[in-house]
N, C-alpha and C positions, 0 to 999 in steps of 0.2 A: 202071658200077661196082656190084658186087653187095654191098650193105650188109648187115652182120650185124644181126640183129634178134631180139627176143623177142616172142612172141605169146601172148595169153591172152584168154579170154572169147569171147562170141558177140554178134552184133547189128551195129549200125552201126559203121563203122570209125573209130577214134580213133588218131591218130598222135602219139607223144611224142618230142620232140627235145631233147637235153641241151645243156649249156653247154660252154665251152672247157675242155679237159683233163678232161672228165667222160666219161660213157658211159651206155648205156641203164640200167645198174644204179642210177643216181641217181634214176630214176623208179619203182623197184621197189615201194615201199609204196603209192604212189598208183596205179600200174598195176593192182595186185591189187584195189584197191577199185573202180576204174573197170570192171574186167573183169566185175563183177557185172551191169553194164548194157550194156556195149559189147564189141566185139572190139577189143582194144588191141594196137597195134604200137609197141614201144619200139625205136627205131633207134640204132645206133652210126653217127654221121656219119663221113665220110672222115677218115682219120688219127686216129681215136679208137676206143677199145674194141677189138673184134675185126674191124673193117671194114678193107678194103684201104688201103694207103698210097699217096700220090700226091705229086708234087713241087709241084703247083699246087693252090691252095685259095682260093676266094672264094665269096661268097653265091650268085652265079649258077650256079656249078658245083655247089654243094651242093643248090640247088633242083633242078637237073637230075638229080642222084643220086636225090633223092626221087621225081621223076617216073618215072625208070627203075625204081625199086622198085615203084611202083604198077602199071606196065605188066607187070613180071615176075610179080607176084602177082595180076594180073587184078582189081585194085581200082579201081572207077570213080571214086570220090571219097571224101574223108575229112573229118573234123573234126581240125584239127591244133593241137597245143599245144606251144609251145616256150619254153624258159627261156634267158635271156642270149644267147649265141651261137646257140643253137637257136631263140630267139625271133626273131632277125634272119633266120635261115634260113627260119623259118615265114612271116615277113612277105614275104620275097623269093619264096617258093614261091607264096603266095597272089596276089601281084601278077603273077608270071610265068605261072602256070597257074591262073587263077581258076576255070576250069570243073572243076578237081579238088578244090576246097575248098568245103565247105558252111559251116563256121564256123571262125573263127580265134581262138586264145587266145595271148596273149603275156605271159609272166611276167617282169616287172621289166626291160624293155628298150624303148628307143625306136628309131625308124628312122634316127636321126642318126649323125654321126661321134662317136667316143669317143677320149679321150686314151689313148695306149699305155701304160697303167699296169702291164701284166704283164711288161714287159721284165726287171725285176729277178727275177721268178719264173723266167722262162726261163733267165736267166743263172745263177741259183743251181742249177737242176736240171742244166743242161749241164755245170757245173763239178764236179758230184758224181762222184767216181771210185767206181763201184759195186763194183769189185773189192776195194776197201779195207774193205768192210763185211760183217759176217756176220749182222747183224740189222737189221730195219726201225727199231727203237728207236735204234740208232746213227745211222742216217740222219736220223731225226727230230731228234736232238740236233745233228747237223752242219748242218742247215738252219735252226736256230733263229735265228741272227743275222740272216739275210736274210729269213726268213719266220717272224716271231714267233708267228703264230696257229697253235696246235697242231692245231686242227680242220682248217685249210687244209692243213697239212703232211701230215696223215694222208690227206686227200682226194687230194692230188697223188700220194702214194706208192701209191695203189691202182692206178696205171698200171704198177707193177712186176710182172715175172714172174720165175720161177726156172727155170733150165735143168736138164738131167738131172744135172749135177754139183753142183747146189745153189747155183750162182751167180745173182746178180741181173741182170736186163736190163730195158730199157724196152720195153713192148709197143707204145708209140706212137713215131712218128718225130719226136722232140723238135726236131731241127734244122730239119726241113722246116716244122714248126708255127711255130717261131720266125721263120723266113724269111718265112713267109706272114702272120705276125701283123699287119703294117701293113694288109693287105687286109681283115682281119677287123675293123679299127677304123673302116673307111670306112662312110659311110651306105649305106642300101639304094639300089640303082640305080633310076632313074626308070622307072616303068611307069604304065599307066592305073590309076586308083584301084580298090581292091577294094570292090565295092558290097554285099557280103554282111555278115552280122553278125560283129562282132569284139569281143573283150573284152581289155582291157589291165589287168592286175593289177600294182600296184606295192607294194613294201614300205614301210611307214610310216617305217622307220628307214633306208631306202636312199636313196642319191643318184643312182641310175641313171636314174630318170625323175623329172622335175620339172615344175612348172607351165608352164614355157616350151616343153615338148615337145608340149603338147596341140594346138597349131595344126598342126604337121607331121603328127601322128598322124591328125587329122581330115581333113587334106588328102588323105592317101593311103588312109585307111580311114574314109570319111564316116559309117558306121554304128557306129563304135567307142564302146563304153562304157568309161569309165576308173574303176576302183575301187581303193581303198587297203586293204591288209591291215595293220591296226595291229599294233604290236609284232613286226614282221617286217623282216629285213634283205633283202639281195639274194636269199638262198635262201629265198624265201617258202614254198615247199612243204616245206622242212625245218623252218623256224621255226614255222609255223602250219599244220600239215597238215590239221587238222579244218576250219578256216575256208576254206582253199583248196579242199578237196574239196567243201564245201558250195556255194561260189560256182561251181565247175565244173559240178556236177550241175545247178544251177539254170539255168546258161547253155546247156549242151549239150542 
């Protein structure tokens, strides 16, 4: 699968992987800053952004997509940074293709199973009759009952496109994503431990990574450092961009 990507900068290769229902654009501000020191590749994972659509989706397949990307672009190895779903993809990639990864950074995600808390979001988006709306603001209002967080609603609606007649459509295959969502909630598949440096950043106000996750993280990533970004939720690079950038530069 030929993944869509954005490249900037020169130097050692750094790869950025986004979260569920996001895209490479989510990393744009941080990618620009990292590009002053590295060659940065921000990828759209399968079924996201402008990358191809597929009926099947799990972390082993997505790790394979990343490996195919490196082969296609003749990149020997990378330092990989992933957030949320992209964090699990990064972990799977490091475990599945350890010779390709020099360093691993995971933003607010653990390798364990997670409860399927996004079903309500998928159901709300699938129930939206796009032909009934003429503006995004109307859709924001229509989604307010099921998705009360305005920032989240606007983030989700970034996946909309407009056709030549001015009508809205989803750029992403929402139904395929919803059907594969249970696979994305599963833990990372068993592989031999990743023995190279790894950094796990968690948001101090997030519940995605807790003290009980440390054992599994160190079992799979024995050289992992675990650091907390205070006053940050799950979107740590959005909530505390300066602090996240500082930690990344120090580690990379």
